[in-house]
N, C-alpha and C positions, 0 to 999 in steps of 0.2 A: 201517416200525416199527408193531407192533401194540400193543394195550392191555397184553398180558402182558409185553412187553418194557419198557414204561414202568413197569409196576407193579414190575418187578424192580429198578428204580432205574437202568437203563442210560441213558446220555446220549441225549437226544432229538435226532433228525436235524434240523439247521437247515433243510435244504431242505423237509422236511415242514412245519415251522412257517411258513415263508415262503409256500409255493406251494399247500398243500392248502386245500381248502374249509374255512372257519372252523368250520362245524358239525362236520366230521370231526375237526378238531384238538381242539375242545372235548370231544368224546366220548372221545377217546383220553386226553387229559390228566385227565379226570374219573376215570379208572381208574389213575392214576399217583400213589400215595400216598408213594412213596419220595422221598428228598432230590432226586434228579435230576428226578423228575416234578413235585414241588412248585415247584422253581425254574423249570422250563419253563412251568408254568401261570402263575406270577407274571409271568414275562417276557412271556408271550403276552397277558396280560390287558390291557395298555395298548392293543393294536391293536383291541380290541373295545370300548373304553370311550370312543372319540372320538365327537364329535357327528355324524360323517359316515362313509360307507363309505370304505375305503382300498384302493388297488390293491396288488398283490403287491409292486411296487417300493417303495411307501410303507411297507408293512408291514415289509419288509426293513430299512429305515432305522430305523423305530421300535423294532423288536425288538433291533437292534444297540445302540441307545441304552439300552434297558431292561436288557439284559444287562450293559452297562458300569456302569450304576447299581448293580447287584448285586455289582459287583466281579469279574464274570466276563469279563475282557477277551479271553481266548482264544475263548470262545463268541461274543462280540461280533464278533470278526474273522471267524469261520467263517460267521456269519450274513451279514455284509457281502459275503462272497465268493460267496454263492449266486446262480447265474444265474437270471434271470427272463425267460421267453419274451416276445419283443416289446419288451423294454426294454433300454436300455444298461446296462453294468456300473455299479455304484454309484460316484459321483464322490467321495464323502466317506466316510471311515471314522471311527468313534468311538474316540479314543485312551483316554479315561477320562471318567468322570462321577461326581458325588457322588450319594448316595442318601438324603439327609436326610429326604425326604418319602415314601420307599417304604412301601408297605403290606405288612407282614410277615405278615398273616393268611393262613390256609389258603384261605379263600374269601371273596369279596366279592360280596354280592347286592344290587344296586339294586332295591328292592322295588316301585318304581312308585307308591308313595303320593304323592299330589299335595300333601300338607301334612305336618306333623310326624308322625313315627313315635313312638308312645307305649308300645307293649307288644309283647313277644315271649314265646311259650311254645313248647315242643317236644313232639313225640309220635312214635310209630312207626306208620306207615301202610303196610300191605302189606309189612311187613318192612323198610321204608326210613325213616331218620330224616327228619322234616320239622320245619319251623318255621311257626308261625302268628303273623302280625303284624297289629297294629291301629294306626290313626292318627286324626288329627283330620279326615281326609277321609271318615270314617265307614265306610271299607271294611276288610274283613278278608281277608287273602290267605294262601295256603298254599304253602310252598316246599319243594322237594326239596333237602335239605342236601348231598346228594352231587353233584348236577348243578348246583344253583343255579337251576333252572328252576321257574316257577310251576306249580302243580298246579290244573287246573280254572279256573273263573272266580272273581272276587272274591265274597266273601260279603257281600251288601249288603242290609240291611233296617233297620239302625239309623237313627234320625233325629237322633242325636247322635254325638259322637266316640267311637271305639272305644278306650277308655282303659285297659282291663284284659283280659288273656287268660289262661286256664288250660286245661289239657287233662285228660281222664279217659277211662275206659272204662266205658260204660253199656250194660248188656244185651249185652255182647260186642262193642260197636262203639266205635271211637275217636271222641270228640267234643271240640269246643272250646267253652268257655264264655266269652262276651264281655260284659264290663261296659261300660256306655255312659253318655254324657252325657244320654241320654234317660230315665235312671233305671231302665232295665231290664237284665236279664241274659238273653241269648239263647243257646240251645244249638244247635250246628251239627254235623251228621254229616260227618266229614272224608272219608268214602268217597264220599258222594253230593254233597257241598257244598250240602246242603239244610238249612234250619232244621228242627228237630224239636220238635214240641209248641209250646205257647204260651210267650211270654216269662215270666220270673220277675219279678213286679212287687211293689212294696211300699215300696221306698226312696223317700224324698221328695226326693232330690237325686242328682247323678251318682254312678255306681258306679266308683270308681277302683281297686278291688282285689278279686280273686277268687282263692280257693284251693280245692283239693279234698282229700278224705280219705275214709276208710271209718268209718262209725258203725254199730255192731251189724251189720257185714257188708254194709251198703248204701252205695253211693256217695252222698256229700253234697257240696254246695258251701257254702263260707263266703264271704260277701260283705260289703263295708263301703262306706259312702257318706258324702257330704257332710252327711247328716242325723244324723251322730254315732252311727248304729246299726250293729250287726253282726248279720247274719241268716244262718240256716242253712237249707238247702234239701235236700229228698230228691229226688235227680235221677231216680229211677224214677217217682215220682208227680208231680213238679214242684210239690209243696206245701211251704210254709214250715213248718219244725219249731218249734213253740212261738213265744214272743214274742221280739222283738229283744233282743239283749244290749246293755244300755245302761250307760254309765259314763264314757265319754270325753266331754270338754267341748268338742270341736271336731271337724272333719271327720276321719274315719278313712281314711287313705290307703294302708295297707299291711296285708296279712294273710298269715300262713303257718300251716301245721299241723304238729303233731308228736305223739309218743306220750310221755306222762309217767306213770310208775308204771303202765304197762299201759293207760292211758286216753287216748283222743284229745283233744287240746287245740288251741285256736286261739291264736295270738299276734298281737296287733294293735298298730299304731303310728299315732299321731295327730298332727295339727297342734297338739294341746295339749302336745306334748313328752313324753308318757308312752308306755310300753309296757305292755300288759295281757295277762294269760294267762287263758283261759276254758276250763273243763271242758265239753266238748260234750255229755257225757252228762247232767250235773246242771244245765247251763246257768247255772253260777255262776262269778263271777270267782274265780280262785285267788290268794289273798294280796293284798298291796298292789300298786299300780302300780309298775312299775320306772321309777325316775327317775334322771336324770343328764344326759340331753341338754338342751341349752340353747336348742333351737329345734325346729321340726317334725320328726317322725320320718317319713321318706318311704319307707323300705325295711325289710323284715323277711325273714329266712330262718332256717331251723333246721338243726341237725345233731347228731350224737353225737360228742363229743370225749373220748377217754380213758374211754369208757363212760358218760359223763354227758350228758344232753340239754342243749343250749344253744340260745339264740336269738342271732342276729346282726342288728344294726340299723344303719341309715345315716340321717344327719340333715342338715338345713340348717345345723347347726353345724359341718359339714365333717369330722365324726368318724364312725368306725365303732366300735361297742361290742359286747362279748360278755357274755351274761348266763347264769348258771347257773339253769336252769328249776326245779331242785329246791329251791334255797335262795332264789331270787329276788334274788341279789346279782350285781353286776357283777364280771366276772373281769378282773383286771388294769387297766391304764390304757387310756384311749381310743386307738384306732389312728388316728394322724394322718399326713397326707401329701397329702390331696386339697386342691386350691386352688379350692374352690367346693362347692356343695351335693352331698352324696352322694345319688344318685337311685335306685340299685339295688344290691342285694347278692345273692349266691348262694353256696352251699357246694358243694364238689366234692372229688374225690380226685385228686391229681396224683402219679404215681409212688408210689402206695400211701399217701400221707400226706394227712390232711385239710387242706383249704385254703379260705380265704374269698377271693372275688373281689368287689371293689367298683368302682363306676363312677359318673360324674356329670358335673357341669358342666364340669370341666376336660378333658374328652374322653379321659381315660385310663382304663385298667383297672389296678387295683392288686391284687396277690396277697399274702395274709397267711397266716402260720402261726398258727393259733389257740392252739397249745400255748405258743408263746413270745411272741405278741403283736407279732412283728416282720414287716416287709414282706419278701417273698421277691423278690429281684432288683429291677430298675428298673421304673418304671411302663411299661405297655404302651401304646404310642402308635400312631396310624394313623387313628383316627376324626377326621372333619372337623367334627363338631358334638357337642354334649353327648350323652352316652350315657344313654338313658332306661331301658333294660331290659337285664338280663343273665340268662341261664339256661344250662342245660347239656344236652348230648346225647351219645350214644355214636356215634362214627363209626369204623368199622374196629376196633371193640372197645376204643377208647380214649376217655376222657372229653374232650370239647371244650367250650369256652365259646362261647355264641352271644350276641352283643351287638348291640343295635339302637340307632342314633343318630338324633337328631332330624331329620337330613337325609334320612331314609328308607333308609339303607344298613344292611344286616345284615352283620356280619363274623363268620366262624367262626375261632376261635383254638384251636390246640393249644398249651397253655401248658407242656407238659412240656419238659425240656431237649432241644434238637434238634428240637422239634416245629414250630417256625416255619420259614418259607421259608429255604432254604439261601443260601449266599453271604455275603460279608463286605462290605457296602456301605460305601464311604468316606463319611464325613459331614462337614459343615461348618456353613454358616449355618443358623440356626433361624428365619429370617425371609426375606422377599423379598430376592433378590440384585438390587440396584438399579443397580449400577455395576461396570464392568470396565475395567481398563487393563492394558497389558502392558509389560514392561521386561526388562532383563538384569541380574542380581545375581550378582556373583562368577563371571561367565562362564556362568551358567545362565539360560535364559529363564524368566520367572515371569509369573504373572498376579496382579494386585492387585484384590481385590473388596471392595465395601462393601455392607452389608445392613441390613435392618430389624431385625436382632438387636443393633444398636448397635455392631457390630464391623467392623474392616477385617481382611482375611485375605490372606495371601501364599501362592501355590500354585506348586510346581515343575511347570512344564508337561510335563516329560519323565516324571515319575513319578506325578503326580497327588496327591502328598502335600502337606500344608500345611508350609510352611517356618516352623517354630516355632508358637507359639500365636497366638490372635487378638490384634490390636492394639485395646486397649480404652481408653476415655477419653470418647468421646461419651456423652451421657446421653439420646440420642434416635436415631431412625433415621439411618443413614448413606445419603445420597442420591446422592453423587457422589465419584469418585476420579479422580486424574490423577497422572502421574509426570513427574519432570524431574531434572536434575542441579543441585546447589547446592554450590559450592566443591569440586567433584571427587567428590562422593558422590551416589548416587542417593537421591532422596526420593520419598515418596508424599504427596499432599495430598488431604485429605478434607473434605467439608462435610456437616453434619447438621442434624437437627431441633432441636438445642440451640442453634442460631443461631451456631455457631462453625465456624471453619476450623482444621484441625489438620494438622501436618506430622510425618511419620514417617520413621524410618530403617528400611527393610525388612530390612537386614542384621542390625541389632541388636534389632529389634522394640521400639524405644524411641521415645516421642514427643520431638520436637525442640522445645525451648522451650515457651513458654506458648501456649495457643490464640490464634488471631487473632480478635479480637472487634471488632464494629462493626455487623454486620448486626442488624436488629431482628426478624427472622423467620427461618424455616427457610432453610438454605443448600441450594439444589436443584441447583446446577450448578458445576462446577469445570473449568478448563483451565489449562494452563501454557504459558509462552513465555519468550523472552529479550527484554527491552525496554531499549534503550539500554545494552546490555551486561550487564544484571543479570537474574537469574532472577526471574520474577514468577508469581503465580497470579492468575487472573481468575475471579471467583465471581459467581453470580447468586442473588438471593433475591427477596423480595417487592418488586417494582417498581423495583429498582435493581441495578446491576452495580458491583463494586468490584475494585480492583487492589491486590495486596499484594507488597511487596518481600520475597522469601523469605530474604534474608540478614539484614535488620534486623527482619523481622516487622511492619513498619509499613505502613499503608495509603498508597498512592501517589495523591495528588491527591484530588479530590472524587468522590463516587459518580456514576456515569453513569446518568442518569434519562431516562425516556421511555416505557418500558413502563407499561401501566396495570393490570398484574396480575403474578402470579408470573413470574419469569424461570426457565424450566425447563431451558434448555440453553445451553451456550456452547462455541464452538470458536475457535481462533486461527489466522490465516494472514497472508501478506503479499500486499498488493494494490498494484501500481505502486510498490513500494519502501517502503511504509509498513506497519507492523504493525497489524492490525485484529482486533477480536473480533467474532464473529457470534453473535447471541443470538436465541433463540426463546422466546415467552412465552404466557401464558394469553390475552392479547389477540389471538392469532391472527396476530401480525406477526413478521417477521424483521427485525432491525436490525443495522446495521454501525457499529462504533465505531472511531475513530482513537485508539489507546491512548496515543500520545505526546502528541497534542493534547488528549485527554480530552473529545472531543465526537463526536456522531453524524455519520456520513457519509451525506448524501443523505436521501431519504425512506424510510420503512419499506417493506420488501418484502412485498406483500400478495398473497394468493391462497388461503391456508388459511382455511377458514371455521370453524375451531375451534382449541383450543389447540395450539401447537407444542411437542412434547415432546422432540424430538431434533434435533441439528445436528452435521454434520461438514463438513470442507472437503477439497478435492482440486484437482488441476490436470488439466484436460481440454483436449487440443489446445493446450497452452501457455497456457490461460486459467484463472485461479483461479475456482473455483465453490464454492458451499455446497450441501449436500444436506440437506434437512429432512424430518421426518416429524411427523405430528400426529394429532389426534383425528378427523380426517376420513378416516383410512385411506389418505391419499395421500402419496406421496413426491415432492418437488419439487426441481428443480435450478435454481440461480440463478447467473447471471453476475455476479460481484462487481464487475467493472469497470464494467458498464453498469447494474446494478441490475435487470436484466430476467430473467424466468423463461426457462429454456432448454427449449424443446419443451413437450410435454404432460406432465401429471403421470404418474408411474409408478404403475400400478394393479395390484392383485392382493391386497393385504391386505384382510381383511374386518372389521377392528377397528382400534383405536388403534395407531398406529406409535409404539412406545416408545423405539426405539434405532436409531441409524445409526452405521456406521463406514465408513471408506474405505480402499482399499489399491490397490496395483498388482499385478496377477496376469498373468503371461506378457506383460508389457509394456502391458497395458491397464488403465485406471483403472476400478475397480469400486466400488460401494457395497453394503454389507451391511446389511440392515434386519431388525428383529424386532418382533413385535407381540402384541397381546392374542389374536390368532387362533392363537397357538401355532406360528407359522411363522417361519422365517428365509429371506430371499430375497436372492439376489445379482443385481445389476443391472450391465450394461455401460453405463457413463456416456456413451460415445461414441455408441452406437446407441439408448440409452433402452429397451433390451429386457432382460427377465429372462434371466439366463444359467443355463440348466438348471432342473430342477424344484426347487421349494421344499423345505426341510428341515422335517420335522414334529416338534413337541415336545408332550408331554402336558400342559404347563402354559403359561401366558402367558410370553412372552419379554420381559424388561425391560432386558437389557443385552447388547451384542455388542462384540467387539473383534477385531482381526486382529493376530496376532503378527508380528514381523519376518520369521519364516521361513514365513509364509503360513497358519499354523494359526489356526483359528477358535475363539474363546472365547465361549461363550454362557451367559448367566445366565437361567435359566427357573425360575419359582417360587422355591424355596429353593436350587435346584441350580446347579452349575457343570458344564459339559461342554466338552471340547476335541475338535475334529474336525480331521482332516488330509485334504488332497486325495490321492486314490489314483492 
């Protein structure tokens, strides 16, 4: 497949994605603006974003997972089937996965800034759109927006953070103007990456805002600072024009330019909560300050709407406001929807209509119709930190929004309908998937998940669809789920940060009875069993374990105490004819409890040198064992009859082991483990060896379960994935 084929929107060959040199793939996908190309680029992005190199076989598995997250199951299956020289056929195929955390942007550029990214501007360099970024690491970098690659070396001369960037053309050459915490503005030739001329000096504090315009046909810069001053500079002579423009009573942190009645003006926003308009020719303030914001004005942009010039401002008061620059009055009501400070605004045209794009602390972009004052569509999500800067650029003849977030990542968005990455990702949890259990409801296998979005969800394992809506009731993170039968019907049991245990009917999606209360802290672990003929739940919280009769809803006996910290995990099994619970805690110990007698059995099982986060039980060679994982990255197997560790720890994980499940596969007992290193590993418990290569995930793995038919259910990040052996 060549670049022209991709550009035509034809399906990308899975074999090419899996086996070709990554540089070659990136070059082809860069030339693929059609829906198929955008999807292929998004799917491929995951294999280049991991902290280590991956083999072709590992890339095959990751790409199949990512395709499934975009709802492209057929593409996922085709990728899984790609043969890789020197490696066996894929052992696992991805049946479906959710895409709640997918990045729908056209391009994602990790800028390499070693601290917060503060500013982004765009320009055209040698006919190609570029972005210029600045951050608290004092560096300024230039990026090709088509390829996502850095151009030249970082521009480094500032002795303070690079907190403002603007671009212009001076004497026929594209330049970037950078305002800094060192009180200067420096001008950089974007072609040579060299500073030109001396810095612009005069501000008595940091320069957080820079804009450019033409004044009497000459390029000028308008800058503002923490010294409450607005200054105008002739970019050809590098001289300040006249005296500073004074009037604001606090730091001036935003500047934009416009043309009003044929005359160039500057519009400024300040921490004093006001917006002011300045005639750059007469150097006088025009009219009274524009007031209405109830906190600092952090962002200003300008546009022409229905033939009249307007200013758009964003504030710490979480609103966006539109002002008629001719009358000096606010137009309509404030635009509300952000959940935090509005840090940046820009105006653009989408499908021929004027639009405002705002961004801020809530990590979203919000698009507004300035004519109606209403938001257009849902907030655009995908950024992982507060969005500090938004601007626009033309790519392939279409306006795009370029947004930089504090974590140093620039994302390029095509906000026109159909402009984002194709595919229909199934979504679900909006927080960490902390727990997974499997069951059969009305003859269909399901997964039950609990998450940090305070919900329990039920999934049809065959279709990947949620069976009904989320089960809501917890007022905090859901940390644990388990399933069992109570009086002939299947129930799910969950524990959460609201200190409660709740029982749910997955068929009706209703909570059964009142919450089970008694724990005095977060409920971190849940298991179920039948004790003396009655269904019970066993739960772990801060320093104790409790047993609940699921028929009556009452606690059974006294709490089981012994751990000296949080009880993070619990499993239940039979040892020599008695029902026991096995728990793991922050104190690094594993403890065994006789549930009928209500006491600890023997001494704690010690070996982990950090918290124990996961416990499961199995039978190996006729003997009951517990399998535990912890913060030491080790998986350990314990003989529950003798209380001794079986063999050496199972090693391979490079971070916390958060999840353990057990199953019998082809007659052999196995453990499945998942961890912070984004891997799932399968272990043969008889030999103590890893069975096959690990499965890679782009996010930490917090939960694993094995369905009765052998399918593997994995909770990673906010996502759920189901894999089946091939």
